[in-house]
C-alpha positions as CSV (number, residue, x, y, z in Angstrom):
1,X,-15.4,16.9,-1.3
2,X,-18.3,14.6,-2.1
3,X,-20.7,16.0,-4.7
4,X,-23.8,15.2,-2.6
5,X,-22.4,17.2,0.2
6,X,-21.8,20.1,-2.1
7,X,-25.3,19.9,-3.4
8,X,-26.7,20.0,0.1
9,X,-24.6,22.9,1.3
10,X,-25.3,24.8,-1.9
11,X,-28.8,25.2,-0.7
12,X,-27.3,27.5,1.9
13,X,-27.4,30.3,-0.6
14,X,-31.0,30.7,0.4
15,X,-31.3,32.7,3.6
16,X,-33.9,30.4,5.1
17,X,-31.7,27.4,4.9
18,X,-29.4,26.3,7.8
19,X,-26.9,23.5,7.7
20,X,-26.8,20.9,10.5
21,X,-23.4,19.4,11.0
22,X,-24.6,16.7,13.5
23,X,-23.8,13.4,11.7
24,X,-20.5,14.3,10.0
25,X,-18.4,11.7,12.0
26,X,-20.7,8.9,10.9
27,X,-20.0,9.8,7.2
28,X,-16.3,9.0,7.8
29,X,-16.5,5.9,9.9
30,X,-13.3,4.6,8.3
31,X,-11.4,7.4,9.9
32,X,-10.4,7.9,13.5
33,X,-11.2,10.9,15.7
34,X,-10.7,13.8,15.1
35,X,-12.0,12.9,11.6
36,X,-9.8,15.1,9.3
37,X,-12.1,14.7,6.3
38,X,-15.1,15.9,8.4
39,X,-13.0,19.0,9.3
40,X,-12.5,19.7,5.6
41,X,-16.3,19.4,5.1
42,X,-16.9,21.9,7.9
43,X,-14.4,24.3,6.3
44,X,-16.1,24.1,2.9
45,X,-19.5,24.6,4.5
46,X,-18.3,27.6,6.4
47,X,-16.9,29.1,3.2
48,X,-20.0,28.4,1.1
49,X,-22.8,29.0,3.6
50,X,-21.0,31.1,6.2
51,X,-20.5,30.1,9.8
52,X,-23.6,32.2,10.9
53,X,-25.9,29.5,9.4
54,X,-24.1,26.3,10.5
55,X,-25.5,24.4,13.5
56,X,-23.7,21.9,15.6
57,X,-25.7,18.9,16.8
58,X,-25.0,15.4,18.1
59,X,-27.5,13.0,16.6
60,X,-27.4,11.2,19.9
61,X,-28.0,8.3,20.5
62,X,-27.3,7.0,17.0
63,X,-23.9,8.7,16.6
64,X,-22.6,7.1,19.8
65,X,-21.5,4.1,17.9
66,X,-19.0,6.3,16.0
67,X,-18.0,9.1,18.5
68,X,-18.5,10.1,22.1
69,X,-20.5,13.2,23.0
70,X,-17.2,14.9,24.1
71,X,-15.5,14.0,20.9
72,X,-18.4,15.3,18.9
73,X,-18.2,18.6,20.7
74,X,-14.4,18.8,20.7
75,X,-14.2,18.1,16.9
76,X,-15.6,21.6,16.5
77,X,-14.1,23.3,19.6
78,X,-10.6,22.0,19.3
79,X,-10.0,20.7,15.8
80,X,-11.6,23.2,13.4
81,X,-8.8,25.7,13.7
82,X,-10.0,27.6,10.6
83,X,-12.9,28.9,12.7
84,X,-12.4,31.8,15.0
85,X,-13.5,31.6,18.6
86,X,-16.5,33.8,17.8
87,X,-17.5,31.6,14.9
88,X,-17.3,28.5,17.1
89,X,-19.4,30.2,19.7
90,X,-22.1,30.8,17.1
91,X,-21.9,27.4,15.5
92,X,-22.0,25.6,18.9
93,X,-25.1,27.4,20.2
94,X,-25.8,31.0,19.3
95,X,-26.9,30.1,15.8
96,X,-29.5,27.6,17.0
97,X,-30.7,29.9,19.8
98,X,-31.3,32.7,17.2
99,X,-32.9,30.4,14.7
100,X,-35.3,28.9,17.3
101,X,-35.8,32.3,19.0
102,X,-34.6,31.0,22.4
103,X,-33.9,33.5,25.1
104,X,-30.7,33.2,27.2
């Protein structure tokens, strides 16, 4: 795991810090979807920060040169098997809704 990534996610020890996972595929542009190294980074982030403060995003339109919208979403939905269904639900929307105080 890259030291800079570890530095960034180590800030997650502070309860007011949330980690955005939007541009992970762009960091591994030499890999093909489903970006196995990105999956490892998500796993480390979930172990250090906890899945309750991770937020999925797309970084569209810039990320579209690396990954489709569907692949960006499916990376987390279908390829991060270490996350439970409930953790994925939080990461893919509930966490952001809570952070930004959005009503359903």
